[in-house]
C-alpha positions, 0 to 999 in steps of 0.5 A, spaced: 491 537 522 486 543 522 486 547 515 484 554 515 482 559 509 477 559 503 474 553 501 475 549 494 468 551 493 469 559 494 475 559 490 472 555 484 475 548 480 480 552 475 483 556 480 483 551 486 487 546 481 491 551 478 494 552 485 494 545 487 498 543 480 503 548 481 507 543 485 508 537 481 514 536 477 514 533 470 517 526 468 521 524 462 515 519 459 510 524 459 509 528 453 503 531 454 501 532 462 496 536 466 491 541 462 489 538 456 483 533 455 488 527 456 495 526 458 500 523 453 505 518 456 511 515 452 513 507 455 518 502 452 513 497 451 506 496 448 504 492 454 501 497 459 500 495 467 494 499 470 491 499 477 486 503 481 484 504 488 479 508 491 480 511 498 473 514 502 473 518 508 470 515 514 471 508 512 478 507 509 481 514 512 479 519 517 481 526 517 482 527 524 488 522 524 490 523 517 492 530 514 492 531 506 499 530 506 498 523 509 493 521 504 496 524 498 502 520 500 498 514 501 494 514 495 501 514 491 504 509 494 499 504 495 498 504 487 505 504 486 506 497 490 500 494 486 504 495 480 511 493 482 508 487 485 507 485 477 514 487 476 512 493 472 516 500 473 511 506 475 510 511 469 504 516 470 499 517 475 492 520 475 488 522 481 481 523 481 478 527 487 471 528 491 471 533 496 466 536 500 463 543 501 467 544 507 474 542 504 479 547 505 484 549 499 489 549 504 488 541 504 487 540 497 495 544 496 497 539 502 495 533 499 498 535 492 504 536 495 504 529 499 502 526 492 509 530 489 513 527 496 511 520 495 513 520 487 520 524 489 521 518 494 519 512 491 518 513 483 522 520 481 520 518 474 513 518 475 508 524 474 501 526 476 498 527 469 492 529 470 485 527 474 479 530 476 476 534 481 468 534 484 464 535 490 460 530 494 458 529 501 465 527 503 472 526 501 474 520 496 481 519 493 481 514 487 488 514 483 489 510 477 497 508 476 500 506 469 506 502 469 511 499 463 513 492 464 520 494 459 520 488 455 520 483 461 514 478 463 508 480 468 509 477 475 502 473 476 499 471 482 497 464 479 504 461 477 507 459 484 510 452 484 510 446 489 517 447 492 517 454 491 520 458 497 515 463 500 518 470 501 516 477 504 520 483 502 518 488 507 515 489 514 509 485 517 504 487 522 506 494 523 501 498 519 496 494 523 500 496 530 499 503 528 492 503 526 490 499 533 494 505 536 490 510 533 484 507 535 486 506 542 482 511 547 489 513 550 492 518 545 499 517 549 499 510 546 500 513 539 505 518 541 509 512 544 510 509 537 511 514 532 514 509 527 508 504 527 503 510 526 507 513 520 507 506 517 499 506 517 499 513 515 504 513 510 505 506 507 512 505 505 513 500 500 520 498 498 520 499 491 527 497 489 527 491 492 520 489 490 523 491 483 529 486 484 525 481 487 520 481 481 526 478 476 526 471 479 519 471 482 515 465 480 509 469 483 508 475 487 503 480 489 502 486 494 500 485 501 495 490 502 489 486 506 493 481 511 498 475 510 493 470 511 488 473 506 493 475 501 497 468 501 490 464 501 488 469 494 495 466 491 495 459 493 488 459 490 489 462 484 496 458 483 492 451 485 497 450 491 497 450 498 502 455 502 505 452 509 508 458 513 513 457 519 511 460 526 519 461 527 520 464 521 515 469 523 517 470 530 522 476 528 516 480 525 512 479 532 518 480 536 518 488 534 510 489 535 511 486 542 512 492 546 506 496 542 502 490 544 503 490 551 502 497 552 496 497 549 494 492 554 496 495 560 493 501 559 487 498 557 487 493 563 485 487 558 487 483 553 485 488 547 490 486 542 496 481 540 502 482 536 501 475 532 494 478 530 497 484 526 503 479 523 498 474 520 492 478 519 494 486 518 494 489 512 496 496 509 504 495 510 504 494 502 510 489 502 510 484 497 509 476 498 513 473 493 514 466 491 522 464 489 525 457 486 528 454 491 536 456 491 534 463 488 538 468 491 535 472 496 536 480 496 537 483 502 531 485 505 527 479 504 525 473 508 523 466 507 517 465 511 515 458 508 514 453 502 509 452 497 506 445 497 502 441 492 495 440 496 488 440 493 484 444 499 489 451 496 489 453 503 494 456 508 498 452 514 501 455 520 506 449 522 501 443 521 494 448 523 490 451 517 490 459 518 484 462 517 484 467 512 482 474 516 484 481 514 481 487 511 475 487 506 474 493 502 467 493 502 465 490 509 471 494 512 
């Protein structure tokens, strides 16, 4: 998307922020919002859950793919997913933003609209209560999200137990498929699979499902970097191993098979594989959950394996060790 008009630098920080912040809505939990030295937020529990995430231009996103709206939307949902994975209800966000000298004011206002749209859709009781705006060589987005446990216990990665069911709440592989389509030289491929591209550009974690399943989870985490890698992290921190069953994952692969075949047929070679997307692709921001055997399974959640007691703390696909691969935020 091309943005025209004045740059943020030409307008100045105060006026640029004044225009952009006008789109934000107030939340009941905010006692003092943006405009002072700091915000004041009311929570029902003295324990505050805090997470932060940074996205860097040309490393985590490209502006020729993602609009300002897309990036604002994604900045909210990726942080909200981390709170929900802890069993916390999101309450407030702060956003620190570095823009380049070329960044248009229209981009900033579109970014702000994306922030608010994601809040409206997934966490209507959340407000963007403050942040910072600075200038640099490229766009950098850093969001800090604050959550309320409402007297519940936080759900950790380190508390899975042998015999638990391993469950996914949400989608697998769709965001990775969307990234592969965007990366492919033929733009008609991405245009043919708008849903997959949309999940890459605007992740859609099921917040309601996540909060529901967190009430019975023994362990839980956001799948941000890939199933194999994140399952390995959970297994290691819980001191267990995880056995995934391929037959239980086949449905996730089946819905991606056509997109995989489309890329490979256009390329004339085997460039991608839908199973790589399912097992190692990140950014769906679904939830990896362990539940006691016999626990109720909410609609939208699917059993994909079991937790076992083994000293190697590895992840297995059927009987074979599954290599932990996925997104590394430092190396890319």
